[in-house]
N, C-alpha and C positions, 0 to 999 in steps of 0.2 A: 195557568199554563206553564206548566213545566220552558224551561228556560233555559237548555245547551247552548253549547258554542253555536249553533247556526241556525237556534229554532227553528227545530223541525227535528222529528223523531222519523224512525224506522219505517213505520205509516207512508210517510210520504216520500220518501225515495224508492219504495217496493216501487218492481214494476210487473206487467201484467193487464190484464182488460176485465178487468173491475169496472162498474157502472157509475156514470155518475157521483149519487148515492151511499156508495163502499166510499170503506176507509177512506181510501187509496185514493179513488174519487173528490176530498177532501183537503184542505187547508186552513191553517189560524190565521182570520180574517181580524186585524184592530177595527178599524176601523171604514164602515161603506158611507158615504152624504152624498147629498143634489148641493156641489155648486158651477163655483166659476170658474175655466178652467186659468192661469192666473199667469203661464209660462208656455215659452217653445208657442210656436204655428199660427195651435189654434186657440189660444189667450182672446181670453171674452164668453165663448164660449159656454154652456150650459154643458155639467156633465155629470154622470153620476158615478163616483169615486170608488176602490175600492181597494181598500189600501191591505200589505198584504202584512202578517209581522214575522218578521227573523226576517235575517241580516247577516251574509258574510265578510261585512267588515265594517270596523267602528271611524267613518269622520267624528272627529273636536265639532264640527260645527253646526251634526246633523239636530235639525228640527220637527223632527219626529222621535226621540230617546223611547220612546212607548208603545214603537218599531224594530224597533235595534237590538241598544243600550236597555232597557228593560224593555220586552214583549211582549205587551196583551196581548187581551183578544182570547176569544174559543175558536172552536173547529168551526166550519161551515163544509158545509157542500156545492158542489160544485152548483146540481140542480137549482140549486133554493139562490145563490147568489147570480143565478141566469135570472131568476125569477124577480126576483131582486130589483134588476136591471130592467124589467121588462116593467115593474109598476112604479120607477122612478120618471117615468115621463120623457125621456130623453136618449137619442136618439147616442151621444158620443158617452165611452165609457171609458174609464182611466185603470189604469192596473196599474199600483203603483206601492211600496213596502217604507222599510223595509226594501228589502231588492224580494221582488216575484218572483227572475227568472231563477231563486233555486228550490222551486216546487213542480215537480213535474205536472203536477192537476191544467196547471194552466195551460200545457195543449187544450185539453180539452173544454176546458173556461173558456179559452177564443175561438175556437170550432165555435159552441154553442153559441153563445152571444155575434157574432157574426155570421153566424149562421136566423135567428133573430130580428137580424136585422141593425145591430149599434157597428157604432165604429169603433173600433180600440184600437185606441193607444196603451205601452207599456211603453211606462219610463224605470228605467234602469240604469245600472251603471255599464252596464257591459264587460260580468269577469263568468258569468255563466250562460252558455248555448241552452233551449232548446228548439228545437224543428216545430213547431207554430208560425203560422201566419198571422197576423196585423196589419191597421193597416197605417199608424204607426209608429213602427218603431226607436220614442227617443234615449237615445244613450251619453251618459252623462260620466265620461274621465275622471276619474281620481287622480287627480296630482303630487307630488311628490310632500306639501304641505299640511294635504290633506288627514294627514293620518292623528292619532290618538298618544296623550306626554307621555312621553318614554316612560321619566319616571311615577308618573301615578298606573299608569297600563304595562305594562313595559311586550308582556305577551301579547295581547292582542297589538300594536303599536307594528311588532315585527308578520306578525299570519296581515295583516292590514299593509303593509308592505309587498308582500312575498304578491297579494293576492287583485292586487287596483290598479293594475294595468297588463291586461295581457291583448298584446294588439291582434296575438294570433284569434282568440272570441274573439273578439270585434270585428276582425274582421270577417269572418264564417259571420259571424252575424247581418255583415253589409251586403253581403255579396249572396248572398240569397233573395234577394232583387225587391228587400220593403222598403219605406219609401223610411224614410229616416233622418235627422238630427241629431247632428254630434252637442251636447249643452256643455258647459265646464262652468266652473265655480269655481271663481276667480275673486283670492282675496288680497293681493297685494302687483303691482307692478314687476316682483321679482319672481310671479309663474306667470309671466309674456309669454320668455321664450322655451317654457316646456312647454307653455298650448303649443308655440309654431311649430314646437318637435313633432308633438305628436298629433296634431293634422299632418301634418308628410309623412310620418310614417302608417297613420290612414289609409291617407293620398282622395281625402275628401273632399268633397266641392265646398271651394267656401261660404257660395250662395247656403251649403247645408250645416254652416259652423253658429254655432250659436253662443254667445257672449254672455254671462248672468254676474249681477255681481250678487260677492258672499253678504250679510247682511237680513239683521231680523227686527228692524222697526224700518219704518219709509228716512228717517235721521240720517242710517247707516248707510243706505241704497241710496238717497243724494250724494254725500262725502263719496263711497267709489264710483256715482255716475261724473262726478267732475276730473276725473283721472283715468276713469277703465273706457266711456266711449271713443276721447277719442282718439285710442288709439285700438281700439274696434273699429272703430269709422279706415283709417288710417290700414289695415286688418285689409274690406274687406270684406270684416268678418256681420256677422247682424248683431247691434246691443239686444239686447235680451232679459228686461225688463224682471222683477217679483208681484203684478200687480197684484196674486193673491193675499200678501203684508200690505202692498197701500186699501188695498177694500176692507182691507175685516180686523185690517194683525194679526201678527200669532197665537195665533187657539187654532185649536184643532175642529177637524167637520169641514175646515177652508179650504 
């Protein structure tokens, strides 16, 4: 699959009224699978995950490089994805990435999934907006330290910093009345002040703020919990573990 900057081509950004089986109504997908949701309010619920392949950011800690740094997969039609969700036998569907919101076909996908009776969660960094309806918008703003090493990836370090925190876009998504959770990945106590600033700029209720440790092993999560949990509780935010790592380890298809 071609891997240009945003990992999508003109057929994905084209406008029009083409149907769900047309090139416009398809997206690059790195994987689909059934697993338990490991993060956020719906932790523990069996869900069908649809992982879009392509991202406009390059977080240094990205645990799905096959959907961002080195995007893999094949194009699948909206109709095929809706049918796969039906056949999964699960009610909950999670659209994740990569960055699913950079693909216009997500609008038809959300519509079709909800018409089929599915509960739809979108996991996004909040850098792009699409006029759509879902059941839970899970926005994960990227903090200043999330960018790649500037010496090794100078172009991406610049792009990442320019794109990572468009507060106006996030506010526009939130103002649409969708149920929302704001999920921060925190790697160091040095990021505490920035989390508070972003929460204030978004004017989000504290009960909707989830704080999650950066880490890809249970040992790393436990070490971070020791200093992150007390701060989270002191701010009246919600601590959010990464349970899929504890259940399955850091591997694909989970």
